[in-house]
N, C-alpha and C positions, 0 to 999 in steps of 0.2 A: 443755482448760484448760492442760495442760502446755506445749502448743505456744505458747500466748499468753504464759505466764510466761517461756519461753525467748526468744521473739522480742522482747518488749517489756519486760515487768517486770524480767527479769534484766538486760537490757542497760542499762536505766535505773539499776538498783541498782549494777551494776558501774561504770558511768560516774560516777555521783555518789560511789560509794565511792572510786574512784581520785582524783577531785577532792578528796575529804575527806582522803585520805592525803597528797596533795601539799601541801594547805594546812597540815595539821597538821605535816607534815615540815618545810616551810619555816619555820613558826613555831618549831618546836623547834630547828632549826638556828640561827636568829638568836638565839633565847633562850639556847642553850648558848654561842654566841659572845659574847653580851653578858655572861653570867655569868663566862666565862673571862677576858675582858678586864677585868671589874670586879675579880676576884680578883687578877689579875696587877698591875693598877694599884694595888690596896691594898698588895700586897707591895712594889712599887717605891717607893711613898710611904714605907712603913715603912723600907725600906733607905736611901732618901735622907735621911730624918730621922736615922736611926742614923749614917749617914756624916757628916752635918753635926755631930751631937753629938760624935762621936769627934774630928773635926777641931778643933772648938772646945775640946774638953777637952785636946787635946795641943798647942794653940797656944803656951801659955806655956812648956811643956817644950821645944818646938822652938826658941823664941827663946833660951832659956837653955841649949839644947843638952844637955838632961838625958835622955839616951837610955834610962836605966833606967826613968824615970818613964813615958816614952812606951811602952816595951815592956810595963810593968806594966798600963797602961791598955788596950793592945791585947789582951793576954792575958786580962784580966778580961772585956772585952766579948765576946771570941771564945768564951767558955764557953756562950753562949746556944745552945740546941739547933739552931736553924735556921741558924746561921752556920757555914759550913764553913771560911772563911779570911778573914783581914784582913791586908792588907799595904800598905806605903808604898813607892813607887818614886820614885827621883830622875829628873832629866830625861834621863839616859842609859839609863833602863830597868833600873837595878840595884835589886834589892830591898834596901832599907835596914832596914826593919822588917817582921816577919811573925809571925802567930800560930803559924806552923810554922817552928821555928828552922832546920831543914835547908835552907830556901829563902833565908835571908838571904845576900846577896852574889851571888846568881845574877842573870844578865841574861836578861830575858824576850824572847821573839820578838815583835817589834812587828807582825809579820804575822798573829799569832794572832787568833782570833775576837774576843777582848776588846779588841783594840787598833786594829782597822782604822778605827773611827769617829774616833779622835783623830789618826791618822797617815795622810796621803795623800802618796804618793811620798816617804816618809821625812821629811816636813815636818810637825811637830806643829801642831795647831790652836791658835790663841790663845785662843779662847773656844768652849765647848761647851754648847749649850742643855741645860737640866736634863732634858727629855724624851728626849734622845739619850744620856744617860749610862748608860741601862739596856740590857743585852744578856743574851739568854737563849740558852744552848747546852748541849750534852751533851759530857762528856769522852769517852764512847764510847756506842754505840747502846743498851747495856743499862743504863747508869747513869741515875739521875734527872736531871732538868733542873737547871741552875744559873742563878741570877739574879745577874749581876755588875753592880755599880754603881760607876762610876768618878767620883770627886770630885776635880777638879783643885785643887792647892794653889798659889794665885797669890802672886806676889811683892808684898808690901805694904811700905809705908814702915818699918814696925817691923822688917821683915826686913833690908832693905838698909841701915838706919841703926843696926842692932844693933852692939854692941861687937865681935862676932866678925867682922863684915864678910864673911860667908860667901857672900853673893850680890851680884852687880852690880845696879845700878839698872835697867838696860835689859833684864834677864831677866824675862819675863812669867810663865812657869809654872816653878815650882821642882820640882814632882813631882805625883804623884797618890796619893790614898787609894783603894784598891781593896777592896771588900767583896764576898764571894761568899756567897750564901745558897742553901740547899737548898730546892727547890720541891716536895719530895715530899708535904708536907701539902697544899699548894695543888693539886697535880695530883690528889691523892686526893679533895679536895673537888670538883674539876672532874669527875672520873669519877663521883662519887656524883650530882652534878647531872645529868650526862648520862644515868645510869641512871634517875633519877627522871623525867626528861623523856621518855625513851624509853618507860618504862612508862605514863606519862600519855598519850603519843601513841598507843600501842597500844590502851589502854583507851578513850580518846576516839574513836579510829577505829572500834573495834568497837561502842561504844555508838551513835555517830552512824550507822554503817552499819545496825545493827539498827533504829534509829529510822526511818531513811530507807526501809529495806526494808519495814517495817510499813506506813508511809503510802503508799508506792508501790503495794504490793499492795492496800491498802484503796481508794485513790482512783483507781488506774489499772488495776492487774492484775485485781482482782476485777470491776469493771464491764466491762472488755474481755473477760474470760473469760466473763462472763454473756452478752455480746453474741455471742461466738463460739458458745456453747452454744445460744443462741436461734436463730442462723442455721442451725446444724446441724439443730435440731429442725424448722425451716421447710423445709429442703432434704429432710428425710425425710417431709414431708407434714403435719406437725403445725402447722396454721395457728392453733391456739388457744393456743399457748405465749405467755405474757406475761412480761415482765421485771418482777419485783416490786420495789417501792420504789426507782424510779430517783431519782438525786440531782438537785440543782439546777444542777450545772455543765454543761459542754458534753457530757460523756458521758451525763449524765442526760437532757438534751434529745434526744440521739441515741436513747437507750433509749425515751423516750416516742414519738418519731417512728416507731421500729421497731414499738412496740405498735400505733400507729394503722395502720401499713402492713399488719401481719398481720391486724388486725381487718377492714380493707377487703378484703384478699385472701380471708379466710374468708367474708365476706358475698358476695363475688363468686363464690366456689366454691359456696356454698349456692344462690345464684340460678341458677348454671349447672346445678347438680345438679337443681334443681326444673324449670328450663326444659327440660332434657333429658328428664325424666320426662314433662312435659306434651307435649313434641314427639313423644315415642313414642306417647302416647295420641292425640295429634292425627293422626299418621300412621295409627294403627289405625282411628280413627273415620272418617278420609277413605276408607280402604280399604273399611270397612263400608258407608259411604254410597254409594260407587261400585258395589260389588258387589251390594248389597241394595236400595238405594233405587230404582234404575231398574227392576229387575224388579217390585218392589212397585207402582210406578206403573202398569206395564202390567197387572198382575193387577187392580188397583183399577179401571182404566179399562174393561177388558173385562168384569169382573164387574158393574160398574155398568151397562154397556150391555146386558148379558144380563138384568139385573134388570128393566130397563124393557121388554124384549121378551117377558118371560115372565109378564105380569100374569095370564094365564089359567091358569097352572100353579102353584097355591099351594105344592105340595110342593117344586118346583124353586126357587121364589122364596125359600122358607125356607132352603134350602141356600146360595143365592147371598147372602142377607143375612148369613149366618154368615161367608161368605168376605169380603164387604165389610167387616164389622165387625172381623174379625181382621186384615185387611190394614191398615185404618186404625190399629188398635192397634200393629201392627208398625212402621208409619211413625212413630208417636209415640215408640216405644222408640228408634228410630234417631235421632229428633230430640233426645230426652233424652240419648242417648249423645253426640251432637255438642255439646250444651250443656255436658255434663260435661267433655268433653275440651278445649273451647275457652274454658275460663275464662281471661279476660284479666287482666292486672295491673290492680288497681283504680286508678282515677284519683281520688285522694283530694283532698278540699277540705273546708273547714269547712261543716258542715251541721247543721240543726236536726233532732234526732231526732223531735220532735213533728210536724213537717211530713212527714217520711218515713213515719211511722205513719199519718197522715191520708191520704196518697196511696195507701198500700197498702190501707187499709180501704175507700176509695172503689172500688177495683178489684173487691173481693170482696163489696161490700155487697149487690148483687142476689142473689148465690148464698146468702148468709146469710139474707136475707129469705125466699127461697123455701123454705129448710129450717127456717124459724121459729126461728132461732138468735139469741139476744139477745147483743149485743156490749157489753161494759163496758170502754171505753178511758179510762184515768185519766191524762190528759195532765198534764205538770208544766212550766209556763212558766219555772220557775227553773233548769231543766237547762242546763248549758253546751253549746256546740256541740262536736261531735266531728269529727275529721279522717277522713272516710270517703268511699267512693264511694256516693253517695246512691242511684243506680239499682240497684247490686248489693244494698245493704242493703234496699231496697224489695222486691226479688225474694225475699230471705230471709223477710221478714215475710209476704209473700203466700203463700209455700210453707207457712209455719207455720200461717197462718190456714186455708188450704185443707185441710191435713192435719187440723187440729182440726175443721173442718166435716165432713170425711169420717168422722172417728172418732165424732162425735155422731150422724150419720145424719139421717134424715128425721123423727125424732120430737121434734125441738126440744131445745134445751139452752142452754148459756151459755159464752161465750168471754170471758176477761178478759185485757186487755193492760195491763201496768204498767211504765212506764219509770222508772228512778231512777238516782241517782248513788251509787256505792259505791267504797270503797277496799279493795283486796284485796292480801294478801301473795302471793308466788309459790308458797308451799306450797299444793298442791291445785289450782293454776291453770296454772302454767307447763308447757308441753308440749314434749317431746323430739320434734323433727320429723326430724332426720337424725343418726344415730349411727354412728360408725365405730370399728374396732379400731385399735391402734397402727400396723398396717400399711396402714390405709386401707380395709379391707373394710367394706362396708355391713352394718350390723347390723339395719336396719329390716325388719320382716316385715309386708307388706301383706296377706298371706293370713289370718293369725290376728290378729284385731283384738280389742282390749279396750275394751268400751263404744263400739264404732264407730271406735276410733282404732288406727292401725298400731302394733303392739307392737315391742319390742326383743328379738330372738331371740339367745340365747346357748347355748353348750354347757355342761352341768353334769355333775359327777361327785359322787355321794353314796353313801358306804359301798360303793364298788366298782361301783355301778350307773352306767351312762352314759346320758345322754339330753339333752333340750333343755328350756329354760325361756323363756317369753315374759314380759318385764318390762312392767309398767304404764308407759306413756309419760308419765303425768302426775306431775309432781314432788310428792312428799309422799304419794302414794297407793301402796298396797301390794296391788293386785289382780292379782298375778302368776299366770300359768298354768304349772303344773309338769307336764312331760311324763313324769316318773318319780316314784316314791315317794321322799320325802325324810324323814329323821328329824328330828323337832322338836328344836330347841335346838342343832343342830350346823351349823357353817358348811359351805358348799359350795365345791368347786373349779370356777371359772368360766373359760371360754375362748371364743375366737372360733370359731364353727362352720365357718368356711372355712379358716383357716390354723392353727387350734388354738393360737394364741398366748395365753398366760395374761392374763386381765384382772384378776388379783389385784394390788393395790397393795402392793409390798414395803415392809416396815417400818411399815405402817399398820394400826392396829386400831380397831375400832368404839368410839367413846367412850362408847357406851351399854351394850354387852354384852361388849366385848372380843374379838369375833370378827373374822375377816379382812374386808377391804373390797375390793370390786371397783370398777373405774372404767372409763370409756370416754369418748371424745371426742364432744361434741355440736358439730357444725359451726357455727362462728361464735359459739358460746356457751360455750366452755371445757369443763372436765372435770366429769363427773357421777359422784358417788361414792355407793355404797350398801352396807349391811351384807349379808353373805352368809348370815346366820342367818335362816331362814324366819320365825322368831317375832319378829324384831326389825325395826322399821319405820324405823330411822335412815337418813336420806339427806342428802346435801349437794351443792348446786349453787351454787358460789361466785359465778358470774356473776349468777345470779338473786338470791341473797341480798344481794349488794352493791348491786344495783339497788333493793332495798327494795320497799315497798308502792307500788302504782300506782292511780290513779283510773280507774274504768271506768264506762261507761254500761251499765246492766243493763236488759234488756228481758225480761220474763217473759210468756209466752203460755200461759195455763191453760185447759183445756177440761173439760167434764163428760161426755166421751165414754166409750167402752167400756174405755179403757186399753190398755196393752201388757203382754204376758206377760213375766215376769222373765227367762226364758231368751232372749227376743228383744231385750231392751234393749241388749245388747252388739253387736248386728248392724244396728241400724236405719240407721246412717250408711253402710253398705256399699252399693256400686252394685248394683242389680238385686235387692236384698232388699226385700220389701214384705209387709205384713200385710193388704193390701187384696185379695189374690187377683187376679182378672182385671181389676180396676178400677185397678190401678197398675202402673208399670214399675220402681219402686224406685230412681229416679234423683233425685227431688226433694230428699230429705234429703242425698244425696251431694253434689249441687250446692250446697246450703245450707252444708254443712260446709266445702266448698272455699272458698266466699266468706268465711266467718268466719275460716278459717285464713289466707287471704291478707291479712286485716286484722289479723293477730296477736291475734285474739280467741279466745274459746272458746264452745262450745255444749254444753250438757248436758241430760239428760232425767231426770225423775222421774215414775214412773207406777205405778198400781195398778189391777189389773183391776176393772172395775165402778165405779171412782170417778173416773177421768180421768187426764189427763197434763199435765205442766208442762214446757215447754221454756224454758231460761234461756240468754240470749245475753249475753256480756260483750264490749264493744268498748272498747279503750283510747282515751282522749281524744286522744292524740297518736300 
């Protein structure tokens, strides 16, 4: 996650943050410049108006040459706080009037900063636009700025027609009124504005950066980090990891595609896993057929030949008949083993369960008739079609009917076949077929089975005692087999028996009793969770819970036979286990279970000695 933030999220945040700083900085610069220009413009307007007011106020006194009145007006106006100096200069640059008496009579330097606009190559301008009258300068670098406004005094008819005749008619400019104002207050306002804008820019940049960072992490950083995490999980072998709550944008589409990809990979892994197991069994069966079947054929041939030639020796014939019978039985065992190992992938298509049942019943009808067994088949024409391999399901029904007939025996009885449509939740039905630890080690135990189903083998520690426990593979059932004594009411420490990695889910407690929770991966079907307290039955399998209830075709085959002992119920689906003694090879129900399992269905059995047995098959419609 940190790698993603550094490579993508942080780069975006830094890039957008820098862009924000530039935009806010440019805005602040132009805003400060505009405010500075506005303040200086207002000061210039004020100075120009003041200059015009002084010039108009002193016009009469100038015409009448009343110097004391002019001086009094200038001195009065110069007392304003912002005015540093007011002076009047004649055309030769001599200060004729000034608010500072010591400067009267001095000749100013026309090359000074305040004069260059009016004088070019010592030739005074005849007319000066009002916007060029204003000049800003400093007396020295440490002093505040000065705003100087020059207001030319032009020669008017009232001047050259006056009685004093002080000015000739052809003289354009008689002098200038120069007002100097201190800009310290203006500069302070400009600095305050700069400070406020800088503070605003910093705050705005921080707020926008935080805002951008939040949404970049939420919309980009977090989804990309989740994708990286999911990719790492897949690279470590966890093909059941899914990205929760993908969004609707492009990254959300990518996340959903990733989930689909991992699901397909998980299914392919499970198929490969099952195919490898079946291939191993197939190789074993082929070896058995090659090594045993040919010798058995020879034994059967020669024993049958000898049986025909020894008709006059009853004792020898009896022995040979035993050899022939047992040889034929051995061949049937080999054939059953081949059938078990060569279970093919079902070729599913929509089929009518009623037709399948009728076809199966026709096959065993003669056998049932000979044993005086009454068959009650309650067909239901309203049942929908199911997507199954009709031939394989027919084989299942035949096996169940034959087993029921064998359980009833030759004294007669009754077999009932009832198909129906039923909706079932995954609790008590969904089956764990392939479980692995976080490192990918197989947890399935085919040797110790619970009600005929391979269990989940884990290592447990209880009160210092070490041992193993076999978990019930049926979701929602709690028929676990404990290899050690465990204390009631206390949770266990559970780990993988191969690598000893803990299967306890960190930070998770049972919502029912508060004990710790163990979990493991079910290939192609997500994580399975269960309480470690032996007295608590809480379990959670999200993939199955999210799928919800499903519609199944249920077929019940009930007989009135001798029943099955309770201690044998958990083993009847194991290969080579039989309750028929020498009359069975123990592969019929194993093949039946394999067919139902390949259809994603279930088969269960209820039985009581002396009362009969009921096999229940559930087949999903799709």
